[in-house]
C-alpha positions as CSV (number, residue, x, y, z in Angstrom):
1,M,112.7,118.1,123.7
2,P,112.6,115.9,120.1
3,L,115.2,113.0,119.6
4,T,117.9,114.2,117.0
5,H,120.7,112.4,115.5
6,T,123.6,114.2,113.2
7,V,125.1,113.2,110.0
8,G,127.8,115.4,108.4
9,S,126.4,119.0,108.8
10,I,123.0,117.7,108.7
11,T,120.4,117.6,112.2
12,V,117.7,114.9,111.7
13,T,115.0,115.5,114.1
14,A,112.2,113.0,115.0
15,L,109.0,114.6,115.5
16,L,106.1,112.6,117.1
17,D,102.6,113.4,115.5
18,G,100.5,111.0,117.9
19,A,100.6,107.3,118.9
20,G,97.9,104.6,119.7
21,P,96.9,101.1,119.2
22,F,96.7,99.9,115.2
23,F,93.3,99.3,113.9
24,Q,93.8,95.0,113.8
25,P,95.4,92.4,115.1
26,R,99.2,92.4,114.5
27,E,99.2,89.2,113.1
28,E,96.5,89.9,110.4
29,A,99.0,92.9,109.8
30,F,101.8,90.2,109.3
31,P,99.9,86.8,108.7
32,G,103.3,84.8,107.5
33,A,105.3,85.8,110.6
34,T,106.2,82.6,113.2
35,D,105.6,82.5,116.9
36,A,109.2,82.4,116.6
37,Q,109.7,85.7,114.7
38,W,107.0,87.3,117.1
39,H,108.8,86.4,120.0
40,E,112.3,87.9,118.7
41,A,110.8,90.9,117.6
42,D,109.2,91.6,121.1
43,R,112.2,91.0,122.7
44,R,114.1,93.1,120.5
45,D,111.4,96.0,120.3
46,P,109.1,95.3,123.7
47,D,107.5,99.2,123.5
48,A,105.6,98.1,120.2
49,V,103.3,95.8,122.3
50,G,100.3,97.7,123.5
51,P,98.9,97.2,126.9
52,D,96.5,94.8,125.4
53,G,98.9,92.8,123.3
54,G,98.4,94.4,120.3
55,W,100.4,96.8,118.1
56,W,101.3,100.2,119.4
57,L,101.9,102.2,116.4
58,P,103.6,105.5,116.5
59,F,103.2,108.4,113.5
60,R,106.3,110.6,113.1
61,A,107.6,113.0,110.5
62,F,111.5,113.7,110.3
63,A,113.1,117.5,109.9
64,L,116.2,117.5,108.1
65,R,118.4,120.9,108.6
66,A,121.9,121.9,108.1
67,G,123.2,125.1,110.8
68,D,119.8,127.5,110.8
69,G,119.0,126.7,106.8
70,P,116.1,126.0,105.1
71,V,114.2,122.8,106.4
72,T,113.2,119.4,104.6
73,L,110.5,117.8,106.3
74,V,110.0,113.9,105.5
75,D,106.2,113.1,105.9
76,A,103.4,115.1,107.5
77,G,102.2,113.0,110.1
78,I,98.3,112.2,111.0
79,G,97.3,115.8,110.9
80,P,94.8,117.5,112.6
81,A,91.3,116.5,114.0
82,D,89.5,116.7,110.7
83,A,92.3,115.1,108.3
84,L,92.0,112.2,105.8
85,A,93.4,109.7,108.5
86,A,90.7,110.6,111.1
87,S,88.7,107.5,110.8
88,W,91.6,105.2,112.3
89,A,94.4,107.4,113.3
90,P,94.5,109.3,116.8
91,V,94.2,112.8,115.6
92,P,94.7,115.5,116.2
93,G,98.3,115.2,115.9
94,R,100.7,117.5,117.6
95,L,103.1,118.4,114.9
96,P,102.9,121.9,115.0
97,A,103.8,121.7,119.0
98,E,106.9,119.3,117.9
99,L,108.2,121.7,115.6
100,T,108.0,124.7,118.1
101,A,109.5,122.4,120.8
102,A,112.5,121.6,118.3
103,G,112.7,125.2,117.2
104,I,111.5,125.2,113.5
105,D,109.4,127.8,112.2
106,P,106.8,126.3,109.7
107,A,107.9,129.1,107.4
108,D,111.6,128.1,107.4
109,V,110.3,124.6,105.9
110,R,110.9,124.5,102.0
111,T,110.6,121.1,101.0
112,V,108.2,118.4,101.7
113,V,109.1,115.0,101.0
114,L,105.8,112.9,101.1
115,T,107.4,109.4,100.9
116,H,103.7,108.3,100.2
117,L,100.4,109.2,99.8
118,H,98.5,107.3,102.8
119,S,96.5,109.4,104.7
120,D,98.8,109.0,107.8
121,H,101.8,110.3,106.0
122,V,100.0,113.6,104.3
123,G,97.9,115.3,107.3
124,W,99.8,118.2,107.9
125,A,100.9,118.8,103.9
126,G,99.8,121.9,102.6
127,P,98.8,125.0,104.1
128,L,101.0,124.7,107.2
129,F,104.1,124.5,105.0
130,G,103.1,127.5,102.5
131,N,106.7,128.2,101.6
132,A,107.7,124.5,100.7
133,D,107.3,122.4,97.6
134,H,105.9,119.1,97.8
135,L,107.6,116.2,96.6
136,V,105.7,113.1,95.2
137,Q,106.9,110.2,92.8
138,R,105.0,110.2,89.3
139,A,104.1,106.5,89.8
140,E,102.3,107.6,93.0
141,L,100.4,110.2,91.4
142,D,99.6,107.9,88.4
143,A,98.0,105.7,91.1
144,L,95.5,108.0,92.9
145,E,92.8,105.3,92.9
146,L,94.5,103.5,95.6
147,F,94.1,106.3,98.1
148,H,91.6,108.7,100.0
149,P,89.0,110.1,97.3
150,D,89.2,113.7,99.1
151,L,93.2,113.4,98.5
152,P,92.8,115.5,95.0
153,A,90.5,118.1,96.1
154,R,91.9,118.4,99.6
155,L,95.8,118.5,99.0
156,L,96.9,117.8,95.6
157,G,95.0,120.0,93.4
158,P,95.5,123.1,95.9
159,L,99.1,122.1,95.5
160,R,99.1,121.9,92.0
161,A,96.9,125.3,91.8
162,A,100.0,127.2,93.8
163,G,102.8,125.8,92.1
164,R,103.8,123.5,95.2
165,L,103.7,120.4,93.6
166,R,106.8,118.5,91.9
167,V,106.7,115.6,90.8
168,L,109.7,113.3,90.7
169,D,110.9,110.6,88.5
170,G,112.9,107.9,90.4
171,E,116.2,109.1,92.5
172,T,116.5,112.7,93.3
173,R,119.5,114.4,94.8
174,L,118.0,117.5,96.6
175,T,121.1,119.0,98.7
176,P,124.7,117.8,99.3
177,G,124.1,114.8,101.3
178,V,120.5,114.1,100.8
179,R,119.0,111.9,98.0
180,V,115.3,111.0,97.7
181,L,115.5,106.9,96.8
182,S,112.8,105.0,94.9
183,T,111.4,102.4,97.4
184,P,108.2,101.1,95.5
185,G,106.2,98.2,96.6
186,H,104.3,99.4,99.9
187,T,103.1,101.8,97.1
188,P,103.7,102.3,93.7
189,G,105.5,105.6,94.1
190,H,106.9,105.3,97.4
191,Q,110.2,107.1,98.1
192,S,112.6,106.8,101.2
193,V,115.3,109.5,102.0
194,L,118.9,109.1,102.3
195,V,121.3,111.1,104.1
196,E,125.2,110.5,104.2
197,H,128.2,111.8,104.7
198,G,131.3,109.8,103.8
199,D,130.4,106.1,105.5
200,D,127.8,107.5,107.6
201,R,124.5,106.9,106.7
202,L,120.7,107.5,107.7
203,L,117.7,106.2,105.8
204,V,114.3,107.8,106.4
205,T,112.4,105.0,105.7
206,G,108.7,106.0,105.3
207,D,106.8,102.9,105.3
208,L,109.5,100.7,103.6
209,L,109.1,99.0,106.8
210,V,106.8,99.3,109.6
211,H,107.5,97.0,112.6
212,S,110.7,95.4,113.7
213,I,109.4,91.8,112.7
214,Q,110.7,93.1,109.3
215,L,114.0,93.3,110.7
216,V,113.9,90.1,112.2
217,D,113.2,88.6,108.6
218,P,113.0,91.6,105.6
219,S,110.9,89.1,103.4
220,L,108.0,89.4,105.6
221,P,105.1,91.1,103.6
222,Y,102.5,93.4,105.4
223,A,98.9,93.3,104.8
224,H,98.9,96.6,103.8
225,E,101.6,96.8,100.9
226,E,100.1,97.2,97.4
227,D,102.6,95.0,95.6
228,P,104.1,92.7,98.4
229,P,106.8,91.1,95.9
230,R,108.0,94.6,95.0
231,A,108.0,96.1,98.4
232,R,109.7,92.8,99.4
233,A,112.4,93.6,96.9
234,S,112.9,97.1,97.7
235,R,112.9,96.5,101.4
236,E,115.4,93.6,101.0
237,S,117.9,95.2,98.2
238,T,117.7,99.3,100.1
239,L,118.9,97.0,103.7
240,R,121.5,94.8,101.9
241,T,123.0,97.7,99.8
242,L,123.3,100.6,102.6
243,S,124.1,98.9,105.4
244,P,125.3,99.4,108.3
245,L,123.3,102.5,108.5
246,L,120.7,104.4,110.8
247,L,117.2,103.9,110.2
248,A,115.0,106.8,110.9
249,T,111.2,105.1,111.1
250,P,108.0,107.0,111.2
251,H,106.1,103.5,113.1
252,L,108.9,101.7,115.3
253,P,109.0,103.0,118.7
254,A,112.3,103.8,118.5
255,P,112.7,106.8,116.2
256,F,116.4,105.8,115.5
257,T,117.6,102.4,114.8
258,P,120.7,100.6,113.9
259,H,120.8,98.4,111.1
260,P,121.9,95.7,110.5
261,A,119.0,94.2,113.0
262,G,121.5,91.5,114.4
263,G,123.3,93.7,116.1
264,W,120.6,94.5,118.5
265,G,121.6,94.1,122.2
266,G,125.2,94.7,121.5
267,K,127.1,97.5,123.2
268,G,126.7,100.7,120.8
269,E,123.6,98.9,118.8
270,G,119.9,98.4,119.0
271,A,117.4,100.7,119.1
272,V,118.2,104.2,120.3
273,G,115.6,106.1,122.1
274,G,112.9,104.2,122.7
275,S,109.9,104.2,124.9
276,R,106.3,104.0,124.3
277,P,104.9,107.6,123.3
278,P,101.5,108.6,125.2
279,L,98.3,109.0,122.9
280,P,98.3,113.2,122.2
281,G,95.9,114.8,124.8
């Protein structure tokens, strides 16, 4: 069964679409990281280290649901065998089977929040969720030249034609206890999703952070950020303003990770539910 966490009346379910080695050495992905920082990141998160010492990368979506009500899905994974991410990600993904295991009918998904338009976050968007509005920031749509050239024809055009593309401008409240936050930098219109009930907060991060080394030092840039200074500002500001909170992450081995990161290893703190997932068969 997929792992879950509950905030108030909302159950957040982590849905693993696939996992595999990253396509470049991790030292190239985080060129500013020191040996000491890698040592600390590996101590905290050993399951991020693949069999060959490289970066082992999961790909997740997250489902938000209050009771048996409509589902909000955050991100849509790597997708089927012919998905836009097929040139580099371990397709086909298994999101449909994960939804079934979680007791979620795709027809019950009424909202799909795409944190950004990189190919490993949009793979199952569109036809699988025929009843869902798909939410994208306007700044993301204004920068389509940064993304896969087939994205408009394969996904955005059909969504727009069907009236299922909803364009957001900054922070937006979706339902009681659920807000979209603008967290630009990784891409121009990157967004994250905050679930909150009183002092209990969970942030579905998208690629606001992609590796535990950015919890060791949130200032560290990632080589595939479009605007590293802006990404750093979004990451540092969000973590500083919202912590303590639980991070729901697409790419860390543990789907639910408490922050502040300084709590790793203490009683009741640290990575939750971590273990290296297998490659999809």
